[in-house]
C-alpha positions, 0 to 999 in steps of 0.5 A, spaced: 758 620 532 764 617 530 766 612 525 766 605 527 772 602 529 770 595 529 774 592 535 772 598 540 764 597 538 765 590 538 767 591 546 761 595 547 756 590 544 759 585 548 757 589 555 750 588 552 750 581 552 745 577 556 741 583 558 734 585 557 734 591 553 730 595 548 731 596 541 730 601 536 731 598 529 730 603 523 732 602 515 730 607 510 731 609 503 728 615 505 723 620 501 729 622 497 728 615 493 721 616 493 722 622 488 725 618 483 719 614 480 724 608 478 727 607 485 723 603 490 722 607 497 723 602 503 723 602 510 722 598 516 721 600 524 721 598 531 722 602 537 722 599 544 722 592 542 724 587 547 731 584 546 736 579 549 741 576 545 746 571 547 752 573 542 753 579 538 758 579 532 760 585 528 763 584 521 766 587 515 771 592 512 766 598 512 760 599 512 759 594 517 754 589 519 752 586 526 748 580 528 745 578 534 744 571 536 737 571 540 734 565 543 730 563 537 734 566 531 738 571 529 737 579 527 742 583 523 743 590 520 748 592 515 750 598 512 753 601 519 758 606 518 758 610 525 757 609 532 755 613 539 755 611 546 751 616 550 749 615 557 749 607 557 745 607 550 749 605 544 747 608 537 750 605 531 748 608 524 749 607 517 749 614 512 750 614 505 755 618 501 751 624 502 750 623 509 743 621 509 741 616 514 740 609 511 740 604 517 740 605 525 740 600 531 740 603 538 740 599 544 738 601 551 737 599 558 731 604 558 725 605 553 726 610 548 722 617 548 
């Protein structure tokens, strides 16, 4: 993965506009948070959700956030630090200062395994 360059990733995101896509969205504070009794472990997960967005905007100065304008609302993720384009699939992820995954957003024209 490479550090997010906002202009480059924005261009990539725009190539996915108005297309039927599969979404993977994951957030987690991870098992490492659950080990500390004073921290609440949280997470959210969707894999192979159908999505079509009409507009997309990446913003921030790092970590970044991305918002997707859907037919009936918005979806967004924040805390993104890195990206990778792999065979038509876009992976964006947010890693904490220790390199642990905190958020992942993936877009694909085909279902994820």
